DSSP file (Angstrom, degrees, kcal/mol; ACC not computed):
  #  RESIDUE AA STRUCTURE BP1 BP2  ACC     N-H-->O    O-->H-N    N-H-->O    O-->H-N    TCO  KAPPA ALPHA  PHI   PSI    X-CA   Y-CA   Z-CA
    1    1 A X              0   0    0      0, 0.0     3,-0.1     0, 0.0    21,-0.1   0.000 360.0 360.0 360.0 140.0   27.8    8.0  100.5
    2    2 A X        -     0   0    0      1,-0.1     2,-0.0     0, 0.0     0, 0.0  -0.343 360.0 -81.4 -72.7 158.2   24.1    8.6  101.0
    3    3 A X        -     0   0    0      1,-0.1     2,-0.5    -2,-0.1    -1,-0.1  -0.357  46.2-137.9 -60.9 138.1   21.7    5.9  100.2
    4    4 A X        -     0   0    0     -3,-0.1     2,-0.1    -2,-0.0    -1,-0.1  -0.869  11.5-127.7-103.8 129.0   20.9    5.7   96.5
    5    5 A X        -     0   0    0     -2,-0.5     2,-0.4    43,-0.1    43,-0.0  -0.430  25.4-128.4 -66.8 149.0   17.3    5.2   95.4
    6    6 A X        -     0   0    0      1,-0.1     4,-0.1    -2,-0.1    -1,-0.1  -0.862  18.2-167.8-103.7 140.6   17.0    2.4   93.0
    7    7 A X  S    S+     0   0    0     -2,-0.4     2,-0.3     2,-0.1    -1,-0.1   0.511  75.4  50.7-100.6 -11.2   15.2    2.9   89.7
    8    8 A X  S    S-     0   0    0      0, 0.0     2,-0.3     0, 0.0    36,-0.0  -0.942  97.3 -98.2-124.8 147.9   14.9   -0.8   88.8
    9    9 A X        -     0   0    0     -2,-0.3     2,-0.4    -3,-0.0    -2,-0.1  -0.498  42.1-157.0 -64.2 127.4   13.6   -3.6   91.0
   10   10 A X        -     0   0    0     -2,-0.3     3,-0.1     4,-0.1     2,-0.1  -0.864  15.7-117.4-107.1 141.3   16.6   -5.3   92.5
   11   11 A X    >   -     0   0    0     -2,-0.4     3,-2.2     1,-0.1    -1,-0.0  -0.402  45.0 -83.5 -73.0 153.8   16.5   -8.9   93.8
   12   12 A X  T 3  S+     0   0    0      1,-0.3    -1,-0.1    -2,-0.1     3,-0.1  -0.310 118.3  25.1 -55.0 134.9   17.0   -9.6   97.4
   13   13 A X  T 3  S+     0   0    0      1,-0.3     2,-0.3    -3,-0.1    -1,-0.3   0.370  83.0 143.2  87.2  -3.6   20.7   -9.8   98.2
   14   14 A X    <   -     0   0    0     -3,-2.2     2,-0.5     1,-0.0    -1,-0.3  -0.533  33.3-161.8 -68.5 129.3   21.8   -7.6   95.3
   15   15 A X        -     0   0    0     -2,-0.3     2,-0.3    -3,-0.1     5,-0.0  -0.964   9.6-139.1-117.7 125.8   24.7   -5.4   96.3
   16   16 A X    >>  -     0   0    0     -2,-0.5     3,-1.8     1,-0.1     4,-0.6  -0.607  20.1-122.8 -81.6 144.8   25.6   -2.3   94.3
   17   17 A X  H >> S+     0   0    0      1,-0.3     3,-1.1    -2,-0.3     4,-1.1   0.845 110.9  59.3 -55.0 -37.5   29.3   -1.7   93.8
   18   18 A X  H 34 S+     0   0    0      1,-0.3    -1,-0.3     2,-0.2     7,-0.1   0.716 100.7  57.0 -65.4 -20.5   29.0    1.7   95.5
   19   19 A X  H <4 S+     0   0    0     -3,-1.8     3,-0.3     1,-0.2    -1,-0.3   0.654 101.4  55.8 -85.5 -15.6   27.7    0.1   98.6
   20   20 A X  H << S+     0   0    0     -3,-1.1    -2,-0.2    -4,-0.6    -1,-0.2   0.837 130.4   4.1 -86.0 -33.9   30.8   -2.1   99.0
   21   21 A X    >X  +     0   0    0     -4,-1.1     3,-1.4     1,-0.1     4,-0.5  -0.526  67.6 171.8-148.6  72.8   33.5    0.6   99.0
   22   22 A X  G >4 S+     0   0    0      1,-0.3     3,-1.2    -3,-0.3     4,-0.2   0.813  75.2  64.8 -61.5 -30.2   31.8    4.1   98.9
   23   23 A X  G >4 S+     0   0    0      1,-0.3     3,-1.6     2,-0.2    -1,-0.3   0.818  91.1  65.7 -60.4 -29.6   35.1    5.9   99.4
   24   24 A X  G X4 S+     0   0    0     -3,-1.4     3,-1.1     1,-0.3    12,-0.3   0.817  94.6  58.3 -59.8 -32.3   36.4    4.6   96.1
   25   25 A X  G << S+     0   0    0     -3,-1.2    37,-2.6    -4,-0.5    -1,-0.3   0.467 111.7  40.6 -82.6  -0.6   33.7    6.7   94.3
   26   26 A X  G <  S+     0   0    0     -3,-1.6    -1,-0.3    -4,-0.2    -2,-0.2  -0.068  89.5 145.5-130.1  30.4   35.1    9.9   95.8
   27   27 A X    <   -     0   0    0     -3,-1.1    34,-0.1     1,-0.1    -3,-0.1  -0.216  46.9-144.9 -72.0 157.4   38.8    9.0   95.5
   28   28 A X  S    S+     0   0    0      4,-0.0     2,-0.2    49,-0.0    -1,-0.1   0.788  74.7  83.0 -90.0 -34.9   41.6   11.5   94.7
   29   29 A X  S  > S-     0   0    0      1,-0.1     4,-2.0    50,-0.1     3,-0.2  -0.504  75.6-135.3 -80.2 140.5   43.8    9.4   92.6
   30   30 A X  H  > S+     0   0    0      1,-0.2     4,-2.2     2,-0.2     5,-0.1   0.838 106.7  57.1 -58.8 -32.9   43.0    9.0   88.8
   31   31 A X  H  > S+     0   0    0      2,-0.2     4,-2.0     1,-0.2    -1,-0.2   0.901 107.4  46.6 -66.8 -40.4   43.6    5.2   89.2
   32   32 A X  H  > S+     0   0    0     -3,-0.2     4,-2.3     2,-0.2    -2,-0.2   0.880 111.4  52.0 -69.6 -37.0   41.0    4.9   91.9
   33   33 A X  H  X S+     0   0    0     -4,-2.0     4,-2.3     2,-0.2    -2,-0.2   0.912 109.1  50.4 -62.1 -43.4   38.5    6.9   89.8
   34   34 A X  H  X S+     0   0    0     -4,-2.2     4,-2.0     1,-0.2    -2,-0.2   0.902 109.8  50.6 -62.2 -41.0   39.1    4.7   86.9
   35   35 A X  H  X S+     0   0    0     -4,-2.0     4,-2.1     2,-0.2    -2,-0.2   0.902 109.3  50.8 -64.3 -40.6   38.5    1.6   89.1
   36   36 A X  H  X S+     0   0    0     -4,-2.3     4,-1.3   -12,-0.3    -2,-0.2   0.905 109.3  51.0 -62.2 -41.7   35.2    3.1   90.3
   37   37 A X  H  X S+     0   0    0     -4,-2.3     4,-0.7     1,-0.2    -1,-0.2   0.878 108.8  52.4 -62.6 -38.2   34.1    3.8   86.8
   38   38 A X  H >< S+     0   0    0     -4,-2.0     3,-1.0     1,-0.2     4,-0.4   0.909 105.6  53.9 -63.1 -43.5   34.9    0.2   85.9
   39   39 A X  H 3< S+     0   0    0     -4,-2.1     3,-0.5     1,-0.3   -22,-0.2   0.794 105.9  53.6 -63.1 -28.3   32.7   -1.1   88.8
   40   40 A X  H >< S+     0   0    0     -4,-1.3     3,-1.9     1,-0.2    -1,-0.3   0.675  82.7  92.8 -77.3 -16.9   29.8    0.9   87.5
   41   41 A X  T << S+     0   0    0     -3,-1.0    -1,-0.2    -4,-0.7    -2,-0.1   0.802  97.8  26.4 -51.0 -39.3   30.0   -0.6   84.0
   42   42 A X  T 3  S+     0   0    0     -3,-0.5    -1,-0.3    -4,-0.4     2,-0.2   0.162  86.7 134.9-113.3  19.4   27.5   -3.4   84.7
   43   43 A X    X   -     0   0    0     -3,-1.9     3,-1.2     1,-0.1     4,-0.2  -0.496  53.7-140.1 -72.0 135.4   25.5   -1.8   87.5
   44   44 A X  T 3  S+     0   0    0      1,-0.2     3,-0.1    -2,-0.2     4,-0.1   0.673 101.5  42.8 -71.0 -16.2   21.7   -2.3   87.0
   45   45 A X  T 3> S+     0   0    0      1,-0.1     4,-2.6     2,-0.1    -1,-0.2   0.143  77.8 117.8-114.3  20.3   20.9    1.3   88.1
   46   46 A X  H <> S+     0   0    0     -3,-1.2     4,-2.1     1,-0.2     5,-0.2   0.896  75.6  45.2 -54.0 -50.6   23.7    3.1   86.3
   47   47 A X  H  > S+     0   0    0     -4,-0.2     4,-2.3     1,-0.2    -1,-0.2   0.908 116.0  46.3 -64.4 -43.0   21.6    5.3   84.0
   48   48 A X  H  > S+     0   0    0      2,-0.2     4,-2.5     1,-0.2    -1,-0.2   0.870 110.2  54.2 -67.7 -36.3   19.3    6.3   86.8
   49   49 A X  H  X S+     0   0    0     -4,-2.6     4,-2.1     2,-0.2    -2,-0.2   0.924 111.6  44.4 -61.4 -46.8   22.2    7.0   89.1
   50   50 A X  H  X S+     0   0    0     -4,-2.1     4,-2.3    -5,-0.2     5,-0.2   0.908 112.9  51.4 -67.5 -41.4   23.8    9.4   86.6
   51   51 A X  H  X S+     0   0    0     -4,-2.3     4,-2.2     1,-0.2    -2,-0.2   0.927 112.3  45.6 -61.7 -45.1   20.5   11.1   85.8
   52   52 A X  H  X S+     0   0    0     -4,-2.5     4,-2.4     2,-0.2    -1,-0.2   0.893 111.2  52.2 -67.0 -38.9   19.7   11.8   89.4
   53   53 A X  H  X>S+     0   0    0     -4,-2.1     5,-2.5    -5,-0.2     4,-1.1   0.901 111.2  47.1 -63.4 -40.0   23.2   13.0   90.2
   54   54 A X  H  <5S+     0   0    0     -4,-2.3    -1,-0.2     2,-0.2    -2,-0.2   0.893 111.5  51.1 -67.3 -40.3   23.1   15.4   87.3
   55   55 A X  H  <5S+     0   0    0     -4,-2.2    -2,-0.2     1,-0.2    -1,-0.2   0.896 113.7  44.9 -62.2 -40.4   19.6   16.6   88.4
   56   56 A X  H  <5S-     0   0    0     -4,-2.4    -1,-0.2    -5,-0.1    -2,-0.2   0.679 109.2-126.1 -76.7 -18.5   20.9   17.2   92.0
   57   57 A X  T  <5 -     0   0    0     -4,-1.1    -3,-0.2    -5,-0.2    -4,-0.1   0.904  27.7-154.3  71.0  42.0   24.1   18.9   90.7
   58   58 A X      < -     0   0    0     -5,-2.5    13,-0.8     1,-0.2    -1,-0.1  -0.261   7.1-141.7 -51.2 130.8   26.4   16.6   92.6
   59   59 A X        -     0   0    0     11,-0.2    11,-3.5     1,-0.2    12,-0.3   0.808  67.6 -19.8 -70.2 -32.3   29.6   18.5   93.1
   60   60 A X  E    S+A   69   0A   0      9,-0.3     9,-0.2    10,-0.2    -1,-0.2  -0.989  83.0  77.1-168.2 166.1   32.0   15.6   92.6
   61   61 A X  E    S-A   68   0A   0      7,-1.2     7,-2.9    -2,-0.3     2,-0.6  -0.453  76.6 -59.8 115.6 173.1   32.5   11.9   92.6
   62   62 A X  E     +A   67   0A   0    -37,-2.6     2,-0.4     5,-0.2     5,-0.2  -0.855  55.2 171.8 -94.9 122.4   31.8    9.0   90.3
   63   63 A X  E >   -A   66   0A   0      3,-2.7     3,-1.8    -2,-0.6    -2,-0.0  -0.996  66.6  -9.6-135.0 126.0   28.1    8.6   89.6
   64   64 A X  T 3  S-     0   0    0     -2,-0.4     3,-0.1     1,-0.3   -14,-0.1   0.811 129.0 -55.1  58.0  30.5   26.6    6.2   87.0
   65   65 A X  T 3  S+     0   0    0      1,-0.3     2,-0.3   -29,-0.1    -1,-0.3   0.534 118.3 103.4  83.1   5.8   30.0    5.4   85.6
   66   66 A X  E <  S-A   63   0A   0     -3,-1.8    -3,-2.7   -26,-0.0     2,-0.5  -0.904  70.3-123.0-121.9 151.0   30.9    9.0   84.9
   67   67 A X  E     -AB  62  74A   0      7,-0.7     7,-2.6    -2,-0.3     2,-0.5  -0.808  26.8-160.5 -91.6 125.9   33.2   11.4   86.8
   68   68 A X  E     +AB  61  73A   0     -7,-2.9    -7,-1.2    -2,-0.5     2,-0.4  -0.918  12.7 178.3-110.1 133.5   31.4   14.6   88.0
   69   69 A X  E >  S-AB  60  72A   0      3,-2.6     3,-1.3    -2,-0.5    -9,-0.3  -0.982  78.5 -10.8-132.5 120.5   33.3   17.8   88.9
   70   70 A X  T 3  S-     0   0    0    -11,-3.5   -11,-0.2    -2,-0.4   -10,-0.2   0.841 130.4 -56.1  57.8  34.4   31.3   20.9   89.9
   71   71 A X  T 3  S+     0   0    0    -13,-0.8     2,-0.4   -12,-0.3    -1,-0.2   0.549 117.7 105.6  80.6   7.1   28.1   19.1   88.7
   72   72 A X  E <  S-B   69   0A   0     -3,-1.3    -3,-2.6   -13,-0.2     2,-0.3  -0.939  74.9-111.3-123.3 142.9   29.5   18.5   85.1
   73   73 A X  E     -B   68   0A   0     -2,-0.4     2,-0.3    -5,-0.2    -5,-0.2  -0.556  35.1-172.8 -71.3 129.9   30.7   15.2   83.5
   74   74 A X  E     -B   67   0A   0     -7,-2.6    -7,-0.7    -2,-0.3     3,-0.1  -0.936  25.6-132.3-120.2 148.5   34.5   15.3   82.9
   75   75 A X  S    S+     0   0    0     -2,-0.3     2,-0.3     1,-0.1    -1,-0.1   0.905  80.3   0.2 -70.0 -42.0   36.3   12.6   81.0
   76   76 A X        -     0   0    0    -10,-0.0     2,-0.5    -9,-0.0    -1,-0.1  -0.954  67.8-113.2-144.4 160.8   39.2   12.0   83.4
   77   77 A X        -     0   0    0     -2,-0.3     2,-0.2   -47,-0.1   -43,-0.1  -0.868  30.6-137.9 -97.7 126.8   40.6   13.2   86.6
   78   78 A X        -     0   0    0     -2,-0.5     3,-0.1     1,-0.1     5,-0.0  -0.585  27.7-106.3 -80.9 142.3   43.9   15.0   86.4
   79   79 A X        -     0   0    0     -2,-0.2    -1,-0.1     1,-0.1   -50,-0.1  -0.267  44.8 -91.9 -62.2 155.6   46.5   14.1   89.0
   80   80 A X  S    S+     0   0    0    -52,-0.1     2,-0.1    -3,-0.1    -1,-0.1  -0.277  87.2  40.9 -68.3 156.6   47.1   16.7   91.7
   81   81 A X  S    S-     0   0    0     -3,-0.1     2,-0.1     2,-0.0    -3,-0.0  -0.438 100.9 -30.0 101.5-176.1   49.8   19.3   91.2
   82   82 A X        -     0   0    0     -2,-0.1     2,-0.1     1,-0.1     3,-0.1  -0.434  69.3-104.2 -75.1 149.7   51.0   21.3   88.3
   83   83 A X        -     0   0    0      1,-0.1    -1,-0.1    -2,-0.1     5,-0.1  -0.408  44.4 -93.6 -70.7 153.6   50.6   20.0   84.8
   84   84 A X    >   -     0   0    0      1,-0.1     3,-1.2    -2,-0.1     4,-0.3  -0.350  28.1-127.5 -63.4 145.0   53.8   18.6   83.1
   85   85 A X  G >  S+     0   0    0      1,-0.3     3,-1.5     2,-0.2    -1,-0.1   0.863 107.9  58.9 -63.2 -35.8   55.5   21.2   80.9
   86   86 A X  G 3  S+     0   0    0      1,-0.3    -1,-0.3     4,-0.0     4,-0.1   0.625  98.7  60.9 -72.9 -10.7   55.6   18.9   77.9
   87   87 A X  G <  S+     0   0    0     -3,-1.2    -1,-0.3     2,-0.1     2,-0.2   0.511  83.1 100.0 -92.6  -3.6   51.8   18.7   78.0
   88   88 A X  S <  S-     0   0    0     -3,-1.5     2,-0.2    -4,-0.3    -3,-0.0  -0.573  82.2-110.5 -79.6 143.1   51.3   22.4   77.4
   89   89 A X              0   0    0     -2,-0.2    -1,-0.1     1,-0.1    -2,-0.1  -0.484 360.0 360.0 -71.1 143.3   50.5   23.6   73.9
   90   90 A X              0   0    0     -2,-0.2    -1,-0.1    -4,-0.1    -2,-0.0   0.462 360.0 360.0 -84.1 360.0   53.3   25.4   72.2
């Protein structure tokens, strides 16, 4: 993950969650994406992170506690593969 500018003054020694395990914020599994969103919940730069990601049109990943796909916020990540037949509308 590229370095993220900070929009709020951070005290020395403050570590952002995205800096500890950046791969988690670009994970494939829905469970890992949910975990990344949880880690963003109390981040001091969450709002600025999301705003900048939307401005840049980030193609994918968790930014500011939201999942972006093709530069748009989506509520959840669907698991890979075909959707279940029982989830299709009749």
